[in-house]
C-alpha positions in Angstrom: 48.7 136.3 86.7 51.7 135.5 84.5 54.4 132.9 85.1 56.9 135.7 85.7 54.8 137.0 88.6 54.8 133.5 90.2 58.6 133.2 89.8 60.1 136.7 89.9 63.7 137.4 89.0 65.2 138.6 92.3 68.7 139.5 91.0 71.0 139.0 88.1 74.7 138.9 88.0 77.5 138.9 85.4 79.5 135.7 85.7 83.4 135.7 85.3 85.7 132.7 85.3 89.1 133.4 87.0 92.4 131.8 86.1 92.3 128.0 86.2 96.1 127.7 86.4 96.1 128.7 90.0 96.0 125.9 92.5 93.1 126.2 94.9 92.5 123.5 97.5 89.6 123.0 99.8 90.5 121.4 103.1 87.8 119.5 105.0 88.2 118.6 108.6 85.7 115.8 109.0 85.9 115.6 112.8 85.8 119.4 113.4 82.6 121.5 114.1 82.0 124.1 111.6 81.9 126.8 114.1 85.3 125.9 115.6 87.7 126.6 112.9 91.5 126.2 113.0 92.4 129.8 113.1 94.1 132.4 115.3 90.7 133.6 116.7 90.1 130.2 118.2 93.7 129.8 119.4 94.6 127.0 117.0 96.1 128.6 114.0 97.9 125.9 111.9 101.7 126.1 112.1 102.5 124.7 108.7 101.2 123.3 105.5 103.1 120.6 103.6 102.4 118.9 100.3 104.0 116.3 98.0 102.7 117.4 94.6 103.5 114.4 92.6 102.0 111.8 95.0 99.4 114.2 96.3 100.1 114.0 100.1 98.9 116.9 102.2 99.7 117.5 106.0 98.8 120.3 108.3 100.3 121.0 111.7 97.8 122.3 114.2 98.4 123.2 117.8 96.8 121.1 120.6 94.9 122.9 123.4 96.7 121.4 126.4 94.5 123.1 129.0 91.2 121.2 128.1 90.8 117.4 128.2 94.5 116.9 128.0 96.4 114.1 129.7 99.8 115.5 130.7 101.4 112.2 131.5 100.5 110.8 128.1 101.5 114.1 126.4 105.0 113.8 128.0 105.2 110.2 127.0 104.4 110.8 123.3 106.4 114.0 123.2 109.5 112.1 124.6 108.9 109.4 122.0 109.0 111.9 119.2 112.0 113.6 120.7 114.0 110.4 120.9 112.7 109.1 117.5 115.3 108.8 114.7 112.7 109.7 112.2 111.8 113.0 113.9 115.5 113.9 114.5 116.5 113.2 110.9 113.4 114.9 109.5 111.8 111.8 108.1 108.0 111.2 107.7 105.9 108.6 109.5 103.0 106.6 108.0 102.0 106.7 104.3 104.0 109.8 103.7 107.1 107.9 104.6 106.1 104.8 102.6 105.2 103.0 105.9 109.0 102.5 106.3 110.4 101.3 109.7 112.8 103.7 111.4 116.5 103.0 110.9 116.3 101.7 107.4 117.8 103.9 104.7 116.0 105.9 102.1 114.0 108.1 104.4 112.5 111.4 103.2 113.5 114.7 104.7 110.6 116.7 106.1 111.4 120.4 106.0 110.0 122.5 108.8 108.7 119.5 110.8 108.0 120.2 114.5 105.6 118.0 116.3 106.8 118.7 119.9 107.9 121.7 121.9 110.5 121.5 124.4 110.2 122.9 128.0 112.4 122.6 131.1 111.1 120.3 133.8 113.7 120.6 136.5 116.4 118.4 137.8 118.6 119.4 134.9 116.6 117.2 132.5 114.5 118.4 129.6 111.1 117.0 128.8 109.0 117.1 125.7 105.2 117.8 125.8 103.2 117.0 122.8 101.8 120.3 121.7 101.3 119.8 118.0 99.0 117.4 116.0 99.4 116.5 112.4 96.3 116.2 110.1 96.9 114.5 106.8 95.1 113.5 103.6 95.7 112.8 99.9 94.6 114.6 96.8 92.4 112.4 94.5 93.1 112.6 90.9 90.0 113.7 89.0 88.3 111.1 86.8 85.8 111.5 84.0 82.3 112.2 85.4 83.6 113.8 88.7 81.8 117.0 89.7 83.6 120.3 89.0 83.7 122.4 92.2 83.9 126.2 92.0 84.6 129.0 94.7 82.2 132.0 94.2 83.1 135.5 95.2 80.7 138.5 94.8 81.8 142.0 94.0 78.8 144.2 93.4 76.9 142.8 90.5 79.8 140.6 89.4 80.0 136.9 90.3 83.6 135.5 90.1 83.8 131.7 89.9 87.2 130.0 90.6 87.8 126.3 89.8 88.9 124.2 92.7 92.0 122.1 92.1 91.1 119.4 94.7 89.1 118.8 97.8 91.2 117.2 100.5 89.7 115.5 103.6 92.1 115.7 106.5 92.3 113.1 109.3 94.5 113.1 112.4 97.8 111.3 111.9 99.1 109.0 114.6 102.8 109.9 114.3 103.3 109.9 118.1 102.3 106.2 118.2 104.6 105.4 115.4 107.4 107.1 117.2 106.6 105.3 120.4 106.7 101.8 118.6 110.1 102.8 117.1 111.7 103.0 120.6 112.9 99.7 121.9 111.4 98.5 125.2 113.2 99.5 128.3 115.0 96.8 130.2 115.8 94.8 127.0 119.4 93.7 127.2 120.0 94.6 130.9 119.2 97.4 133.3 120.8 100.8 133.6 121.4 101.4 129.9 121.6 105.0 128.8 119.8 106.7 126.1 122.7 106.5 123.8 122.9 102.8 124.4 119.1 102.5 123.5 119.8 104.3 120.2 122.8 102.2 119.3 120.9 99.0 120.1 117.9 100.2 118.0 120.2 101.0 115.1 121.9 97.5 115.4 118.5 95.9 115.4 117.4 97.6 112.2 117.7 95.2 109.2 116.8 95.8 105.6 114.2 93.3 104.5 113.9 91.8 101.1 110.2 91.5 100.4 109.1 89.0 97.8 105.4 88.9 96.6 103.7 86.1 94.9 100.1 86.8 93.9 97.7 84.0 92.9 96.8 86.0 89.7 98.8 88.2 87.5 96.3 91.1 87.9 96.5 90.9 91.6 100.3 90.8 91.5 100.4 93.9 89.2 98.2 95.7 91.7 100.3 94.8 94.7 103.5 95.8 92.8 101.8 99.1 91.8 100.9 99.9 95.5 104.5 99.2 96.5 105.8 101.4 93.8 103.4 104.2 94.9 104.7 103.9 98.5 108.2 104.1 97.3 107.4 107.4 95.4 105.7 108.8 98.5 108.8 107.9 100.5 111.3 109.4 98.0 109.4 112.6 97.3 110.3 115.6 99.4 107.8 117.9 101.1 107.1 121.4 99.8 106.4 123.4 103.0 104.5 126.6 103.3 103.7 129.0 106.1 100.1 129.3 107.2 98.6 132.8 106.8 95.5 133.4 109.0 92.3 134.1 107.2 91.7 137.4 109.0 95.0 139.0 108.3 95.6 141.8 105.7 97.9 139.6 103.7 95.2 136.9 103.3 92.6 139.4 102.1 95.1 140.8 99.6 95.6 137.2 98.2 91.8 136.7 98.1 91.3 139.9 96.1 94.2 138.9 93.7 93.3 135.3 93.0 89.6 135.1 93.5 88.5 138.1 91.4 89.4 139.5 88.0 90.9 142.9 88.3 89.9 144.1 84.8 86.7 142.3 83.9 85.7 144.7 81.2 88.4 143.4 78.9 87.7 139.7 79.3 86.6 137.7 76.2 82.9 136.5 76.0 82.2 132.8 76.2 80.3 131.3 73.4 77.9 128.5 74.2 78.8 125.2 72.5 75.1 123.9 72.8 71.8 125.5 71.8 68.8 125.7 74.1 67.0 122.7 72.6 69.9 120.5 73.0 70.5 121.7 76.5 67.0 120.7 77.5 67.3 117.3 75.9 70.6 116.9 77.9 69.2 118.1 81.3 65.7 116.7 81.1 63.9 113.4 80.8 63.1 112.2 77.3 60.4 114.2 75.7 57.5 112.3 74.2 55.1 113.4 71.4 51.6 112.9 72.6 50.5 112.3 69.0 53.1 109.7 68.4 54.3 108.1 71.8 56.9 105.9 70.1 58.8 108.9 69.1 61.0 110.3 71.9 64.0 112.5 72.2 66.3 112.6 69.1 63.6 111.0 66.8 60.9 113.6 67.9 63.3 116.4 67.3 64.2 115.2 63.9 60.6 114.9 63.0 59.8 118.4 64.1 62.7 119.7 62.1 61.4 117.8 59.0 58.0 119.3 59.6 59.5 122.7 59.9 61.4 122.3 56.6 58.3 121.4 54.8 56.3 124.3 56.2 59.2 126.7 55.1 59.1 125.4 51.6 55.3 125.8 51.2 54.3 122.3 52.3 53.4 119.3 50.2 51.6 120.1 46.9 48.5 118.2 45.9 48.0 117.3 42.2 
């Protein structure tokens, strides 16, 4: 029995590399079961996708299932906080995306297409806000030397198309509703019977610009802190690029999949030439090889010795006199 019988070749494919200039992001929902995706089939199709390309911030708005395990009283409380929030009304970002800035201080970032709450009439001539949308956020990590290169694979017949992944983004729930609640001043402060407009004016008068001075024990630590503050300022200043979410099972989504995940004319693509030979590849991927006759010779030294022996044999070997 030959080695090929023990390890038969099941299938072979021609491999094609697609355009690496196209941005492809893999979004990971760490607290979400794999079989319960955010899509239209499960009733939770994301409403929007936002990205700050320069600072690498990513946000996805997903609807909340208000019929299961949902506290309506808290939903109204948080929804009302977002409705009354100056940040939400003026289109600003909360949390890291807003540079952790407090509401009311200048320099806020406009958030195009933001919509964390949905309005609904509650009777008595008043409107209430029920929190129906949750924001998931994460940050793109800049690649470093030695990081793995991820590819997306797509099969078409006997052809395997590999597409490089621009980044893997891990998304976590963002607590924007708590930030909005903290932004609203406590009721009863400054007297009873104050109207909503008075609350807003009082909050605006309480907002003060703060001059922060940082003195670190070491220059290196001070530079790191200053760099973090500069990054937060860039996050706050950069505007969102907002995109509509297309469900995976729609015809439009499949058309994009066919266009950007596969080559349309693979027959006219250039052939890749390997920059490494088989022997160098084995030395790179395997443990150091040892010559049983000369254990002190391993790896590169053993290869050079074999090459020297091969040159001697090719020239007829040593000549005895």
